TORLO-229143 format. One record per residue (C-alpha): residue number from 1; residue in one letter; x negated, y negated, z negated. Coordinates in steps of 0.02 Angstrom, whole numbers. Example, Ala and Ser with C-alpha at 12.3 -4.5 7.8 and 13.67 -1.06 7.14 Angstrom:
2
<node resi="1" resn="a" east="-615" north="225" up="-390"/>
<node resi="2" resn="s" east="-684" north="53" up="-357"/>
END
This chain:
350
<node resi="1" resn="m" east="-31" north="361" up="-652"/>
<node resi="2" resn="s" east="107" north="239" up="-697"/>
<node resi="3" resn="r" east="98" north="69" up="-617"/>
<node resi="4" resn="d" east="182" north="-9" up="-771"/>
<node resi="5" resn="s" east="17" north="-2" up="-864"/>
<node resi="6" resn="f" east="-73" north="-123" up="-749"/>
<node resi="7" resn="s" east="-107" north="-301" up="-805"/>
<node resi="8" resn="s" east="-31" north="-458" up="-729"/>
<node resi="9" resn="g" east="-200" north="-495" up="-650"/>
<node resi="10" resn="m" east="-188" north="-330" up="-560"/>
<node resi="11" resn="q" east="-18" north="-380" up="-493"/>
<node resi="12" resn="g" east="-96" north="-534" up="-416"/>
<node resi="13" resn="f" east="-228" north="-427" up="-334"/>
<node resi="14" resn="k" east="-94" north="-313" up="-263"/>
<node resi="15" resn="s" east="2" north="-457" up="-185"/>
<node resi="16" resn="f" east="-156" north="-521" up="-104"/>
<node resi="17" resn="s" east="-201" north="-345" up="-44"/>
<node resi="18" resn="i" east="-32" north="-318" up="37"/>
<node resi="19" resn="i" east="-55" north="-478" up="137"/>
<node resi="20" resn="l" east="-232" north="-423" up="181"/>
<node resi="21" resn="i" east="-171" north="-252" up="243"/>
<node resi="22" resn="i" east="-46" north="-333" up="360"/>
<node resi="23" resn="i" east="-175" north="-455" up="427"/>
<node resi="24" resn="v" east="-305" north="-318" up="456"/>
<node resi="25" resn="f" east="-186" north="-202" up="546"/>
<node resi="26" resn="c" east="-113" north="-341" up="652"/>
<node resi="27" resn="f" east="-289" north="-383" up="713"/>
<node resi="28" resn="a" east="-313" north="-197" up="746"/>
<node resi="29" resn="g" east="-165" north="-203" up="865"/>
<node resi="30" resn="c" east="-42" north="-102" up="759"/>
<node resi="31" resn="k" east="142" north="-144" up="750"/>
<node resi="32" resn="v" east="178" north="-180" up="569"/>
<node resi="33" resn="e" east="337" north="-284" up="575"/>
<node resi="34" resn="e" east="436" north="-163" up="684"/>
<node resi="35" resn="f" east="444" north="22" up="711"/>
<node resi="36" resn="p" east="564" north="93" up="840"/>
<node resi="37" resn="g" east="596" north="256" up="748"/>
<node resi="38" resn="s" east="684" north="390" up="849"/>
<node resi="39" resn="a" east="849" north="421" up="933"/>
<node resi="40" resn="g" east="900" north="532" up="786"/>
<node resi="41" resn="e" east="852" north="507" up="606"/>
<node resi="42" resn="p" east="799" north="329" up="560"/>
<node resi="43" resn="e" east="612" north="310" up="530"/>
<node resi="44" resn="g" east="499" north="180" up="452"/>
<node resi="45" resn="s" east="316" north="148" up="417"/>
<node resi="46" resn="l" east="205" north="146" up="262"/>
<node resi="47" resn="a" east="56" north="29" up="242"/>
<node resi="48" resn="i" east="-64" north="93" up="108"/>
<node resi="49" resn="a" east="-217" north="18" up="25"/>
<node resi="50" resn="v" east="-313" north="92" up="-122"/>
<node resi="51" resn="s" east="-417" north="12" up="-259"/>
<node resi="52" resn="d" east="-502" north="70" up="-418"/>
<node resi="53" resn="t" east="-477" north="-3" up="-592"/>
<node resi="54" resn="l" east="-615" north="-131" up="-558"/>
<node resi="55" resn="d" east="-516" north="-200" up="-411"/>
<node resi="56" resn="e" east="-640" north="-125" up="-287"/>
<node resi="57" resn="s" east="-568" north="-60" up="-124"/>
<node resi="58" resn="v" east="-570" north="130" up="-105"/>
<node resi="59" resn="e" east="-587" north="181" up="77"/>
<node resi="60" resn="g" east="-564" north="357" up="144"/>
<node resi="61" resn="a" east="-442" north="418" up="11"/>
<node resi="62" resn="a" east="-325" north="559" up="63"/>
<node resi="63" resn="i" east="-140" north="517" up="84"/>
<node resi="64" resn="i" east="-14" north="652" up="38"/>
<node resi="65" resn="i" east="171" north="631" up="73"/>
<node resi="66" resn="d" east="298" north="752" up="-1"/>
<node resi="67" resn="g" east="162" north="877" up="-47"/>
<node resi="68" resn="v" east="75" north="887" up="122"/>
<node resi="69" resn="e" east="-86" north="796" up="168"/>
<node resi="70" resn="t" east="-81" north="679" up="317"/>
<node resi="71" resn="p" east="-229" north="654" up="436"/>
<node resi="72" resn="e" east="-241" north="469" up="395"/>
<node resi="73" resn="r" east="-363" north="400" up="264"/>
<node resi="74" resn="s" east="-348" north="238" up="167"/>
<node resi="75" resn="p" east="-321" north="102" up="214"/>
<node resi="76" resn="a" east="-190" north="157" up="339"/>
<node resi="77" resn="i" east="-20" north="127" up="415"/>
<node resi="78" resn="i" east="80" north="286" up="439"/>
<node resi="79" resn="h" east="225" north="284" up="561"/>
<node resi="80" resn="g" east="370" north="403" up="587"/>
<node resi="81" resn="i" east="421" north="429" up="404"/>
<node resi="82" resn="s" east="605" north="473" up="382"/>
<node resi="83" resn="e" east="715" north="349" up="291"/>
<node resi="84" resn="g" east="738" north="381" up="105"/>
<node resi="85" resn="e" east="635" north="420" up="-51"/>
<node resi="86" resn="h" east="465" north="506" up="-32"/>
<node resi="87" resn="q" east="329" north="560" up="-153"/>
<node resi="88" resn="l" east="163" north="478" up="-114"/>
<node resi="89" resn="v" east="1" north="548" up="-184"/>
<node resi="90" resn="i" east="-168" north="463" up="-159"/>
<node resi="91" resn="r" east="-320" north="575" up="-186"/>
<node resi="92" resn="q" east="-505" north="536" up="-186"/>
<node resi="93" resn="f" east="-645" north="646" up="-250"/>
<node resi="94" resn="g" east="-696" north="595" up="-427"/>
<node resi="95" resn="f" east="-532" north="503" up="-466"/>
<node resi="96" resn="w" east="-366" north="552" up="-542"/>
<node resi="97" resn="n" east="-228" north="565" up="-413"/>
<node resi="98" resn="d" east="-107" north="419" up="-405"/>
<node resi="99" resn="t" east="73" north="478" up="-385"/>
<node resi="100" resn="t" east="223" north="369" up="-352"/>
<node resi="101" resn="q" east="392" north="368" up="-266"/>
<node resi="102" resn="v" east="414" north="254" up="-116"/>
<node resi="103" resn="g" east="572" north="207" up="-23"/>
<node resi="104" resn="i" east="567" north="200" up="167"/>
<node resi="105" resn="t" east="691" north="97" up="266"/>
<node resi="106" resn="g" east="719" north="132" up="450"/>
<node resi="107" resn="g" east="634" north="3" up="562"/>
<node resi="108" resn="d" east="535" north="-75" up="418"/>
<node resi="109" resn="t" east="359" north="-61" up="347"/>
<node resi="110" resn="t" east="339" north="-29" up="160"/>
<node resi="111" resn="s" east="174" north="-89" up="84"/>
<node resi="112" resn="v" east="97" north="3" up="-63"/>
<node resi="113" resn="i" east="-60" north="-28" up="-166"/>
<node resi="114" resn="s" east="-123" north="125" up="-262"/>
<node resi="115" resn="t" east="-246" north="114" up="-405"/>
<node resi="116" resn="l" east="-361" north="261" up="-444"/>
<node resi="117" resn="h" east="-440" north="301" up="-613"/>
<node resi="118" resn="v" east="-607" north="390" up="-628"/>
<node resi="119" resn="v" east="-598" north="570" up="-693"/>
<node resi="120" resn="p" east="-701" north="582" up="-855"/>
<node resi="121" resn="p" east="-850" north="702" up="-849"/>
<node resi="122" resn="n" east="-768" north="817" up="-977"/>
<node resi="123" resn="m" east="-618" north="845" up="-862"/>
<node resi="124" resn="t" east="-708" north="948" up="-729"/>
<node resi="125" resn="g" east="-719" north="1132" up="-687"/>
<node resi="126" resn="q" east="-834" north="1241" up="-584"/>
<node resi="127" resn="l" east="-809" north="1323" up="-416"/>
<node resi="128" resn="t" east="-925" north="1457" up="-348"/>
<node resi="129" resn="v" east="-913" north="1480" up="-159"/>
<node resi="130" resn="e" east="-996" north="1616" up="-57"/>
<node resi="131" resn="s" east="-986" north="1658" up="127"/>
<node resi="132" resn="s" east="-1041" north="1804" up="230"/>
<node resi="133" resn="p" east="-1156" north="1755" up="312"/>
<node resi="134" resn="a" east="-1223" north="1621" up="195"/>
<node resi="135" resn="g" east="-1269" north="1442" up="240"/>
<node resi="136" resn="a" east="-1095" north="1377" up="285"/>
<node resi="137" resn="f" east="-1040" north="1198" up="251"/>
<node resi="138" resn="l" east="-911" north="1180" up="112"/>
<node resi="139" resn="l" east="-756" north="1083" up="164"/>
<node resi="140" resn="l" east="-634" north="1008" up="38"/>
<node resi="141" resn="n" east="-468" north="942" up="102"/>
<node resi="142" resn="g" east="-528" north="925" up="280"/>
<node resi="143" resn="r" east="-692" north="837" up="238"/>
<node resi="144" resn="k" east="-870" north="898" up="215"/>
<node resi="145" resn="h" east="-919" north="904" up="31"/>
<node resi="146" resn="f" east="-1080" north="819" up="-24"/>
<node resi="147" resn="v" east="-1189" north="845" up="-178"/>
<node resi="148" resn="n" east="-1321" north="711" up="-209"/>
<node resi="149" resn="d" east="-1295" north="644" up="-33"/>
<node resi="150" resn="s" east="-1330" north="814" up="45"/>
<node resi="151" resn="p" east="-1199" north="930" up="123"/>
<node resi="152" resn="a" east="-1146" north="1070" up="5"/>
<node resi="153" resn="l" east="-1192" north="1241" up="74"/>
<node resi="154" resn="t" east="-1143" north="1418" up="27"/>
<node resi="155" resn="p" east="-1180" north="1505" up="-87"/>
<node resi="156" resn="g" east="-1167" north="1377" up="-225"/>
<node resi="157" resn="t" east="-1080" north="1327" up="-386"/>
<node resi="158" resn="f" east="-1006" north="1153" up="-387"/>
<node resi="159" resn="d" east="-932" north="1040" up="-521"/>
<node resi="160" resn="l" east="-763" north="976" up="-464"/>
<node resi="161" resn="p" east="-641" north="856" up="-547"/>
<node resi="162" resn="w" east="-478" north="931" up="-608"/>
<node resi="163" resn="g" east="-359" north="942" up="-461"/>
<node resi="164" resn="r" east="-296" north="1039" up="-309"/>
<node resi="165" resn="y" east="-403" north="1072" up="-156"/>
<node resi="166" resn="n" east="-382" north="1150" up="15"/>
<node resi="167" resn="l" east="-544" north="1243" up="47"/>
<node resi="168" resn="s" east="-634" north="1302" up="202"/>
<node resi="169" resn="v" east="-811" north="1330" up="262"/>
<node resi="170" resn="h" east="-891" north="1301" up="431"/>
<node resi="171" resn="l" east="-1042" north="1385" up="508"/>
<node resi="172" resn="p" east="-1080" north="1341" up="690"/>
<node resi="173" resn="g" east="-1049" north="1490" up="802"/>
<node resi="174" resn="y" east="-936" north="1580" up="678"/>
<node resi="175" resn="l" east="-748" north="1602" up="655"/>
<node resi="176" resn="t" east="-658" north="1611" up="489"/>
<node resi="177" resn="a" east="-592" north="1788" up="463"/>
<node resi="178" resn="s" east="-522" north="1758" up="288"/>
<node resi="179" resn="p" east="-458" north="1671" up="191"/>
<node resi="180" resn="i" east="-379" north="1536" up="300"/>
<node resi="181" resn="l" east="-375" north="1366" up="213"/>
<node resi="182" resn="p" east="-331" north="1428" up="37"/>
<node resi="183" resn="e" east="-269" north="1304" up="-93"/>
<node resi="184" resn="i" east="-342" north="1315" up="-268"/>
<node resi="185" resn="e" east="-325" north="1212" up="-428"/>
<node resi="186" resn="i" east="-477" north="1169" up="-532"/>
<node resi="187" resn="f" east="-447" north="1160" up="-720"/>
<node resi="188" resn="p" east="-559" north="1074" up="-849"/>
<node resi="189" resn="g" east="-692" north="1188" up="-920"/>
<node resi="190" resn="e" east="-640" north="1337" up="-814"/>
<node resi="191" resn="s" east="-729" north="1427" up="-671"/>
<node resi="192" resn="q" east="-664" north="1499" up="-510"/>
<node resi="193" resn="s" east="-745" north="1591" up="-366"/>
<node resi="194" resn="l" east="-703" north="1616" up="-184"/>
<node resi="195" resn="e" east="-786" north="1713" up="-43"/>
<node resi="196" resn="f" east="-761" north="1681" up="142"/>
<node resi="197" resn="t" east="-788" north="1811" up="278"/>
<node resi="198" resn="l" east="-851" north="1743" up="444"/>
<node resi="199" resn="n" east="-868" north="1826" up="614"/>
<node resi="200" resn="s" east="-996" north="1773" up="744"/>
<node resi="201" resn="n" east="-930" north="1697" up="904"/>
<node resi="202" resn="e" east="-1007" north="1616" up="1058"/>
<node resi="203" resn="i" east="-999" north="1426" up="1069"/>
<node resi="204" resn="g" east="-928" north="1363" up="1233"/>
<node resi="205" resn="r" east="-787" north="1272" up="1319"/>
<node resi="206" resn="s" east="-677" north="1419" up="1372"/>
<node resi="207" resn="a" east="-533" north="1503" up="1281"/>
<node resi="208" resn="g" east="-603" north="1626" up="1155"/>
<node resi="209" resn="n" east="-759" north="1523" up="1120"/>
<node resi="210" resn="s" east="-799" north="1422" up="966"/>
<node resi="211" resn="p" east="-788" north="1238" up="1020"/>
<node resi="212" resn="y" east="-942" north="1130" up="1033"/>
<node resi="213" resn="p" east="-956" north="1031" up="870"/>
<node resi="214" resn="f" east="-954" north="841" up="877"/>
<node resi="215" resn="t" east="-934" north="687" up="768"/>
<node resi="216" resn="l" east="-860" north="528" up="840"/>
<node resi="217" resn="e" east="-794" north="366" up="766"/>
<node resi="218" resn="n" east="-610" north="321" up="776"/>
<node resi="219" resn="i" east="-544" north="148" up="816"/>
<node resi="220" resn="s" east="-562" north="99" up="632"/>
<node resi="221" resn="g" east="-747" north="149" up="630"/>
<node resi="222" resn="d" east="-720" north="306" up="524"/>
<node resi="223" resn="s" east="-824" north="459" up="575"/>
<node resi="224" resn="i" east="-720" north="613" up="619"/>
<node resi="225" resn="s" east="-799" north="786" up="641"/>
<node resi="226" resn="v" east="-701" north="923" up="726"/>
<node resi="227" resn="s" east="-791" north="1054" up="621"/>
<node resi="228" resn="d" east="-721" north="974" up="461"/>
<node resi="229" resn="l" east="-547" north="1025" up="520"/>
<node resi="230" resn="t" east="-585" north="1211" up="515"/>
<node resi="231" resn="g" east="-425" north="1295" up="455"/>
<node resi="232" resn="y" east="-312" north="1170" up="543"/>
<node resi="233" resn="v" east="-236" north="1184" up="717"/>
<node resi="234" resn="v" east="-323" north="1051" up="821"/>
<node resi="235" resn="l" east="-287" north="981" up="994"/>
<node resi="236" resn="i" east="-437" north="896" up="1077"/>
<node resi="237" resn="n" east="-372" north="784" up="1216"/>
<node resi="238" resn="f" east="-478" north="687" up="1343"/>
<node resi="239" resn="w" east="-401" north="533" up="1423"/>
<node resi="240" resn="y" east="-429" north="355" up="1484"/>
<node resi="241" resn="a" east="-312" north="206" up="1496"/>
<node resi="242" resn="a" east="-286" north="200" up="1685"/>
<node resi="243" resn="c" east="-253" north="387" up="1698"/>
<node resi="244" resn="a" east="-65" north="397" up="1735"/>
<node resi="245" resn="p" east="-48" north="584" up="1695"/>
<node resi="246" resn="c" east="-141" north="554" up="1530"/>
<node resi="247" resn="i" east="-22" north="417" up="1478"/>
<node resi="248" resn="a" east="129" north="517" up="1537"/>
<node resi="249" resn="e" east="90" north="664" up="1420"/>
<node resi="250" resn="f" east="55" north="559" up="1265"/>
<node resi="251" resn="p" east="238" north="540" up="1210"/>
<node resi="252" resn="g" east="257" north="729" up="1210"/>
<node resi="253" resn="i" east="94" north="753" up="1114"/>
<node resi="254" resn="e" east="150" north="619" up="991"/>
<node resi="255" resn="n" east="317" north="707" up="964"/>
<node resi="256" resn="v" east="233" north="873" up="927"/>
<node resi="257" resn="y" east="107" north="787" up="813"/>
<node resi="258" resn="r" east="242" north="701" up="712"/>
<node resi="259" resn="k" east="338" north="865" up="701"/>
<node resi="260" resn="y" east="192" north="971" up="638"/>
<node resi="261" resn="s" east="63" north="852" up="562"/>
<node resi="262" resn="m" east="128" north="887" up="387"/>
<node resi="263" resn="d" east="103" north="1073" up="419"/>
<node resi="264" resn="g" east="-80" north="1060" up="470"/>
<node resi="265" resn="f" east="-83" north="1005" up="653"/>
<node resi="266" resn="r" east="-213" north="876" up="704"/>
<node resi="267" resn="v" east="-243" north="783" up="868"/>
<node resi="268" resn="l" east="-411" north="709" up="920"/>
<node resi="269" resn="a" east="-387" north="605" up="1079"/>
<node resi="270" resn="i" east="-559" north="563" up="1150"/>
<node resi="271" resn="n" east="-588" north="416" up="1267"/>
<node resi="272" resn="p" east="-753" north="414" up="1367"/>
<node resi="273" resn="m" east="-759" north="222" up="1350"/>
<node resi="274" resn="r" east="-797" north="188" up="1532"/>
<node resi="275" resn="p" east="-709" north="93" up="1606"/>
<node resi="276" resn="d" east="-616" north="67" up="1441"/>
<node resi="277" resn="n" east="-672" north="-24" up="1284"/>
<node resi="278" resn="r" east="-609" north="-24" up="1105"/>
<node resi="279" resn="e" east="-479" north="-158" up="1141"/>
<node resi="280" resn="a" east="-406" north="-56" up="1285"/>
<node resi="281" resn="v" east="-389" north="96" up="1172"/>
<node resi="282" resn="i" east="-306" north="-7" up="1035"/>
<node resi="283" resn="q" east="-188" north="-84" up="1163"/>
<node resi="284" resn="k" east="-130" north="88" up="1220"/>
<node resi="285" resn="q" east="-106" north="143" up="1041"/>
<node resi="286" resn="d" east="3" north="-11" up="1014"/>
<node resi="287" resn="e" east="103" north="13" up="1174"/>
<node resi="288" resn="l" east="137" north="199" up="1147"/>
<node resi="289" resn="d" east="151" north="201" up="956"/>
<node resi="290" resn="m" east="20" north="338" up="945"/>
<node resi="291" resn="t" east="-14" north="390" up="764"/>
<node resi="292" resn="f" east="-146" north="526" up="790"/>
<node resi="293" resn="q" east="-335" north="501" up="793"/>
<node resi="294" resn="l" east="-407" north="404" up="941"/>
<node resi="295" resn="l" east="-595" north="437" up="954"/>
<node resi="296" resn="l" east="-724" north="336" up="1051"/>
<node resi="297" resn="d" east="-855" north="432" up="1151"/>
<node resi="298" resn="w" east="-969" north="283" up="1185"/>
<node resi="299" resn="d" east="-1111" north="378" up="1273"/>
<node resi="300" resn="q" east="-994" north="509" up="1351"/>
<node resi="301" resn="h" east="-1099" north="648" up="1276"/>
<node resi="302" resn="v" east="-947" north="744" up="1211"/>
<node resi="303" resn="t" east="-844" north="714" up="1369"/>
<node resi="304" resn="r" east="-974" north="744" up="1503"/>
<node resi="305" resn="d" east="-1113" north="848" up="1423"/>
<node resi="306" resn="l" east="-1022" north="962" up="1300"/>
<node resi="307" resn="y" east="-848" north="985" up="1372"/>
<node resi="308" resn="v" east="-893" north="942" up="1554"/>
<node resi="309" resn="v" east="-731" north="850" up="1586"/>
<node resi="310" resn="g" east="-719" north="801" up="1770"/>
<node resi="311" resn="e" east="-532" north="778" up="1786"/>
<node resi="312" resn="f" east="-412" north="697" up="1664"/>
<node resi="313" resn="p" east="-317" north="740" up="1561"/>
<node resi="314" resn="q" east="-400" north="891" up="1484"/>
<node resi="315" resn="n" east="-335" north="981" up="1329"/>
<node resi="316" resn="f" east="-423" north="1105" up="1215"/>
<node resi="317" resn="l" east="-317" north="1188" up="1079"/>
<node resi="318" resn="i" east="-408" north="1262" up="928"/>
<node resi="319" resn="d" east="-327" north="1391" up="814"/>
<node resi="320" resn="r" east="-345" north="1403" up="625"/>
<node resi="321" resn="t" east="-494" north="1521" up="633"/>
<node resi="322" resn="g" east="-591" north="1390" up="732"/>
<node resi="323" resn="k" east="-573" north="1473" up="903"/>
<node resi="324" resn="l" east="-521" north="1391" up="1067"/>
<node resi="325" resn="h" east="-349" north="1463" up="1096"/>
<node resi="326" resn="d" east="-302" north="1373" up="1258"/>
<node resi="327" resn="v" east="-389" north="1261" up="1385"/>
<node resi="328" resn="r" east="-290" north="1169" up="1518"/>
<node resi="329" resn="g" east="-267" north="1004" up="1610"/>
<node resi="330" resn="g" east="-102" north="922" up="1570"/>
<node resi="331" resn="v" east="10" north="993" up="1435"/>
<node resi="332" resn="e" east="200" north="993" up="1426"/>
<node resi="333" resn="e" east="284" north="952" up="1261"/>
<node resi="334" resn="s" east="382" north="1115" up="1255"/>
<node resi="335" resn="e" east="227" north="1220" up="1288"/>
<node resi="336" resn="l" east="124" north="1128" up="1157"/>
<node resi="337" resn="d" east="265" north="1141" up="1031"/>
<node resi="338" resn="e" east="277" north="1329" up="1054"/>
<node resi="339" resn="m" east="89" north="1358" up="1042"/>
<node resi="340" resn="v" east="64" north="1247" up="889"/>
<node resi="341" resn="s" east="213" north="1323" up="798"/>
<node resi="342" resn="e" east="143" north="1498" up="827"/>
<node resi="343" resn="l" east="-36" north="1454" up="777"/>
<node resi="344" resn="l" east="17" north="1367" up="616"/>
<node resi="345" resn="q" east="89" north="1532" up="556"/>
<node resi="346" resn="t" east="-83" north="1616" up="563"/>
<node resi="347" resn="e" east="-141" north="1683" up="395"/>
<node resi="348" resn="n" east="-306" north="1770" up="360"/>
<node resi="349" resn="g" east="-350" north="1778" up="544"/>
<node resi="350" resn="q" east="-197" north="1881" up="592"/>
END
C-alpha cells in the first residue's frame, strides 16, 4: 500500500510512534543509536512498528526483507542489515501486506511505521490441508493457525486472505517426510489443496529423536513454540550469563545466524533464569549485539526436566524434518556454519 494516501493526522501518529519505538527499545536494553556493523560490508539497523487504519498498534506481524521472512515480529529492531535499499514487507493474517522500500545507512537505525489494511471478506480463498496421519497442527509462516480461537487441525478446509504462505504441519512424535515448508499463494475465490506425509519418530533428547516440544516467552513477552518452526533449521542453545564458554560461543552463533536467518535458520537461546533474571539476559543481549531469540525458562522445566542439561553450554540442532540432527556441548562457528548450510538444502526429507 502506498504511504502517500495517508492523512496528515496519520503522519502525526507516525512521528509519535517512531519516538515511542526508540523509547521502548532503549528501556529494553537495545542499542538503537549505534550499531557496530562488521569489519566488511557496512551494516545498519531497522526499527519497525505496525498499526492498522484505526491507529491501533498491530503486534506480532511478520517482517519480510528482500523476499525472505525474518524471525522477528513487530514491533522489532533488526540489526545487521547491509547498507543500501531494501524491500520491506509487513504481513499479518487478515490484512493486506504493506510493501515499501527502505534505505539503510551503515551505523544508523532507520525507523519505519507500516500501516495495514483489512482484507475484505470477498478477497479470500480456500485451502484444504490433509496429513497422514490426521490430527496435525496447521502452521502458517512459522506460527500455529487458529480458527475461532482453537488451533487448526488436519484434515480441514480453511478460509485464508489473498496472499502467500509458507505451510507446514506438526504432530508430536512425527517427522515431516514431504513436502518441506512449501510456499503457496491463495487467490480470491479459488481453492487449493495440500497433503503432508508424516513418519512416526520417538521423542527424546538424542540425535535422531524428535525434540521435546516447549513454549517459552522471549524477553519481549512473546510466546515462542519450537514446534511452530517445523520446516526450519533450528538451534536450541542453553546458557547462563556467568558461563564463560557460553558467552564465548555466542559471537560465532550470531555470525551464523546473521548469515543464514534469511534462508530459514532460527536460534532459540534458553536461559534457566537462576541465577539470572530478565535484566541480566537483556544486558547480555545488549553487550553482545545478539539478534536471535532469547527465551526465559522461569521454572527450569525445559532445561532440567525435558532436556536434562547439567553442563553449559548445550546445543541441540534440529533439521527441516523436525529431527534432532546433532547434540553437543559447545559449538564452533565453522562447524555450525557447515551443518546449517547443509541442512538448509534439505528438500522433501532428502
